C-alpha positions in Angstrom: -7.2 4.8 -7.6 -6.4 1.2 -7.8 -6.6 -1.7 -9.4 -6.6 -4.3 -7.6 -6.7 -7.7 -10.5 -5.0 -6.8 -13.4 -3.5 -10.1 -15.7 -1.2 -7.1 -17.5 1.3 -10.5 -18.9 -1.9 -11.2 -21.0 -1.2 -12.1 -24.4 -4.0 -9.6 -25.2 -1.6 -6.5 -23.9 1.6 -7.6 -26.2 1.3 -4.9 -28.5 0.3 -2.3 -26.6 1.3 -2.9 -23.1 2.5 0.6 -22.2 -0.4 2.4 -24.1 -2.5 0.7 -21.6 -0.8 1.9 -18.8 -0.5 5.4 -20.0 -4.4 5.3 -20.6 -4.7 3.9 -16.9 -2.8 6.9 -15.6 -4.7 8.8 -17.7 -7.8 7.8 -16.2 -6.5 8.6 -13.0 -5.6 5.0 -11.6 -2.8 5.3 -9.4 -2.0 1.7 -8.3 -2.2 -1.8 -10.3 -1.8 -4.9 -8.7 -0.9 -7.3 -11.3 -2.1 -11.6 -10.7 0.3 -14.3 -10.6 -2.2 -17.1 -11.8 1.2 -19.6 -12.4 4.6 -20.2 -11.5 5.3 -18.5 -14.9 2.9 -15.9 -14.5 3.9 -15.1 -11.0 7.4 -14.7 -12.5 6.1 -12.4 -15.4 4.3 -10.0 -12.8 7.2 -9.6 -10.5 9.5 -8.6 -13.5 6.7 -6.3 -15.0 6.2 -4.6 -11.2 10.1 -3.8 -11.0 10.3 -1.9 -14.7 6.9 0.4 -12.8 7.6 1.3 -8.8 5.3 3.0 -7.5 2.8 1.9 -10.3 2.3 -1.7 -10.2 2.7 -4.2 -7.5 2.6 -7.9 -8.0 0.8 -11.2 -6.6 2.6 -14.5 -6.5 0.5 -17.3 -6.8 -1.5 -20.4 -8.4 -4.9 -20.6 -9.8 -6.7 -23.4 -8.9 -6.5 -24.2 -13.1 -3.2 -24.7 -12.9 -3.0 -26.5 -9.5 -2.2 -29.6 -11.1 1.5 -28.3 -11.7 1.6 -26.9 -8.5 4.6 -29.0 -6.2 7.6 -28.5 -3.7 9.3 -26.4 -6.4 6.7 -24.3 -7.0 6.1 -23.5 -3.4 10.0 -22.7 -2.8 10.0 -20.3 -5.4 6.8 -18.5 -4.4 8.2 -18.0 -1.0 11.6 -16.3 -3.5 9.3 -14.3 -5.9 6.6 -13.1 -2.3 10.1 -11.9 -0.7 10.5 -9.1 -3.6 9.3 -5.8 -2.3 7.4 -5.3 -6.0 5.1 -8.3 -4.7 2.2 -7.7 -1.8 0.4 -11.0 -2.2 0.2 -14.6 -2.2 -2.3 -15.6 -5.0 -4.0 -15.9 -7.0 -5.0 -19.0 -5.1 -8.4 -20.9 -4.6 -10.9 -23.7 -5.8 -12.3 -23.4 -8.7 -15.3 -26.3 -9.2 -17.2 -25.1 -11.9 -14.3 -25.5 -14.7 -12.3 -28.6 -12.9 -9.1 -27.5 -14.8 -6.8 -29.7 -12.5 -9.1 -32.2 -9.9 -10.2 -31.2 -6.9 -8.0 -32.9 -4.8 -5.2 -31.3 -6.2 -6.8 -27.6 -6.4 -7.3 -28.7 -2.5 -3.6 -28.9 -1.8 -2.3 -25.9 -3.9 -4.5 -23.8 -1.6 -3.8 -25.3 1.5 0.1 -25.1 0.6 -0.9 -21.1 -0.5 -2.8 -20.1 2.6 0.0 -21.8 4.9 2.9 -19.8 3.1 1.2 -16.3 3.5 0.6 -17.5 7.0 4.3 -17.7 7.0 5.4 -14.8 5.5 2.1 -12.3 7.0 1.1 -11.4 3.6 -2.3 -10.7 2.3 -4.1 -13.8 0.7 -5.7 -12.6 -3.1 -8.4 -15.8 -3.5 -10.6 -17.3 -5.9 -13.6 -19.0 -5.6 -16.2 -20.6 -8.3 -19.0 -22.8 -7.8 -17.0 -24.0 -4.5 -18.0 -21.8 -1.6 -18.7 -24.4 1.2 -15.4 -26.3 0.9 -13.4 -23.3 -0.3 -15.2 -21.7 3.5 -14.3 -24.5 5.5 -10.5 -24.7 4.1 -10.3 -20.8 4.7 -11.7 -20.5 7.8 -9.1 -22.6 10.3 -6.4 -20.3 8.5 -8.4 -16.6 9.1 -6.7 -15.7 12.2 -3.5 -16.8 11.0 -3.4 -14.5 8.3 -3.2 -10.4 7.8 -5.6 -9.8 5.1 -7.6 -12.2 2.7 -9.7 -10.7 -0.4 -11.9 -12.6 -2.2 -11.6 -10.9 -5.7 -14.0 -10.4 -8.3 -17.0 -11.8 -6.3 -20.3 -13.1 -7.8 -21.8 -15.2 -5.2 -25.5 -14.8 -3.5 -26.4 -13.2 -0.2 -26.3 -15.8 1.7 -22.3 -16.4 0.7 -21.2 -12.5 0.9 -22.4 -12.8 4.5 -20.4 -16.0 5.0 -17.6 -13.7 3.9 -18.1 -10.9 5.7 -18.3 -12.9 8.6 -14.8 -14.2 8.3 -13.7 -10.9 8.1 -12.9 -11.0 4.4 -12.4 -8.1 1.9 -14.1 -7.6 -1.5 -13.3 -7.2 -4.9 -15.7 -6.0 -7.6 -15.4 -5.9 -11.2 -17.1 -5.0 -13.9 -19.6 -7.7 -13.7 -21.7 -5.4 -11.6 -22.2 -3.7 -15.1 -23.8 -6.6 -16.8 -27.5 -6.3 -17.5 -28.1 -10.3 -17.5 -25.5 -11.5 -15.1 -25.0 -8.8 -13.2 -28.5 -7.8 -11.2 -28.2 -9.6 -8.0 -24.6 -8.1 -7.4 -26.1 -4.4 -7.9 -28.4 -5.5 -5.2 -25.8 -7.1 -3.0 -22.8 -4.5 -3.1 -24.5 -2.2 -0.8 -24.5 -4.6 1.6 -20.0 -4.8 1.5 -18.6 -2.4 4.5 -16.9 0.3 2.8 -13.9 -0.8 4.7 -14.5 -4.3 3.2 -14.6 -2.8 -0.9 -12.5 -2.9 -3.3 -12.5 -2.5 -7.3 -11.3 -4.0 -9.9 -11.6 -4.6 -13.7 -9.9 -8.0 -13.8 -8.3 -6.9 -17.5 -8.1 -8.1 -20.2 -11.8 -10.2 -18.9 -15.0 -8.8 -17.6 -15.3 -5.6 -20.1 -18.2 -3.7 -18.4 -21.1 -4.1 -21.1 -22.6 -1.1 -20.6 -19.2 1.3 -21.5 -20.3 4.3 -24.0 -19.8 4.5 -26.4 -19.0 0.8 -26.6 -15.2 0.2 -27.3 -14.3 -1.2 -30.8 -12.7 -4.0 -28.6 -14.1 -6.5 -26.1 -11.0 -6.4 -24.2 -11.1 -4.5 -20.7 -8.2 -2.7 -18.9 -7.3 -0.8 -16.2 -8.8 2.3 -18.0 -12.3 1.5 -17.4 -11.9 1.3 -13.7 -13.5 5.1 -13.1 -16.6 3.3 -15.0 -17.0 0.5 -13.0 -16.7 2.8 -9.5 -19.1 4.4 -10.7 -21.8 2.1 -11.5 -20.8 0.5 -8.0 -21.8 4.2 -6.4 -24.8 4.5 -8.1 -25.9 0.7 -6.6 -24.9 2.1 -2.8 -26.6 5.6 -3.6 -22.9 7.2 -2.8 -20.9 10.0 -4.7 -18.1 8.1 -6.8 -15.5 10.4 -5.9 -15.8 9.5 -2.3 -16.4 5.9 -3.5 -12.9 6.1 -5.2 -11.2 7.7 -2.4 -12.0 5.3 0.0 -11.8 1.8 -2.0 -8.2 3.2 -2.8 -7.7 3.5 0.9 -9.0 0.2 1.6 -6.4 -1.2 -0.7 -3.1 0.8 -0.5 -3.5 -0.3 3.8 -4.8 -4.1 2.2 -1.3 -4.3 0.4 0.2 -1.9 2.3 1.7 0.1 -0.9 3.6 3.1 -1.0 1.6 6.4 -1.7 
């Protein structure tokens, strides 16, 4: 079972990071892709992934929240990080017009530069989009045939947006959002529309803890050990067997990121 989105360098894991990985292994998680969200975090996840070869991998990128920090030096350092064997994708990159922590022109410039880098290096791209679907698709479309693979992680959009993404040959990452009885109802309906070979699963931990965990953990921190629960919820929504869904999504994720067996 592969968790394609883990923020393992978060300070929320500082006290028990090793135990978090042990619990993930015990739960059947055999691979974790650690998310780079800034230059500093991309360095950190590359270093952490190197300490757990065969289990942890990393992405290198700048999230739209941090796009205001993106410059030529950032791009050059990301290129160097992407050459490391444990770095398997460019990102997390994209657009976030919900929070606008960075000005939109800077978000767009950073996204464009990282799409170009992924195309140059022939690496998959790990993407974020929130409240920016139309602009996101317009920017991505000219690059799609130059990229080996592309995933929109933590998808929470509409049916029309999902169909746009599938038409552009994107993979779709689904998180514990689908376990939320308040906000996840639409995603519970839509997840069956995702072809099996395009579906991947993730926790996005420490964020987005599944709300329907039982018994409820004392902490509200999400972690990779909850990935089987998310997989079970997705399988139920799709009318599929959980073990079969895990097998297919694991194979899809390994092929997407070219992870070793």
